[in-house]
C-alpha positions in Angstrom: 205.4 202.0 153.3 202.3 202.9 151.5 199.0 201.2 153.0 195.6 201.8 151.6 191.9 200.2 152.1 189.8 198.6 149.5 186.4 197.9 149.9 184.6 195.1 147.3 181.2 194.6 146.6 180.1 190.9 145.8 177.5 189.2 144.9 177.4 185.2 145.1 174.7 183.2 142.8 174.8 179.5 142.6 173.8 177.6 139.4 170.2 177.6 139.3 169.8 180.8 141.7 168.6 178.5 144.3 170.5 180.5 146.7 171.7 183.9 146.3 173.9 186.1 148.9 175.7 189.6 148.5 178.1 191.5 151.0 181.4 193.1 151.4 185.0 192.5 151.8 187.0 195.0 153.1 191.0 194.6 152.4 193.8 196.4 153.6 196.8 196.9 150.9 200.3 197.7 151.8 202.5 198.2 148.7 205.9 196.5 148.6 208.7 196.3 146.2 207.3 193.9 144.2 204.0 195.7 144.1 200.7 196.0 146.2 199.9 192.9 148.3 197.0 192.4 150.8 197.6 192.4 154.3 194.2 191.7 155.9 190.8 190.6 154.5 187.0 190.4 156.0 184.2 189.1 154.7 180.7 190.3 155.7 177.7 188.7 154.2 174.6 191.4 154.2 171.7 189.2 153.1 170.8 185.7 151.4 167.8 184.3 149.7 167.0 180.7 149.4 168.9 177.8 151.2 172.7 177.5 151.2 174.3 174.9 149.1 174.6 171.6 150.9 178.7 170.5 151.0 178.9 166.9 150.3 179.5 164.6 153.3 182.8 163.2 151.4 184.3 166.5 150.7 188.1 166.2 151.6 187.9 162.6 152.1 191.1 160.5 151.4 190.8 158.1 148.8 
């Protein structure tokens, strides 16, 4: 079975650029009969700027 390791550089901006974060994701890939699949992945934030957006208090609440 073929395997590979891949690193993604990323940056996240909120709508008004109040909060910015950047880092990288490392993924382990495995080639299957159906093509490449992600076997494992991890995310590491390297830096942030500003105040993170707040999660609404009722997020996930049943109505």
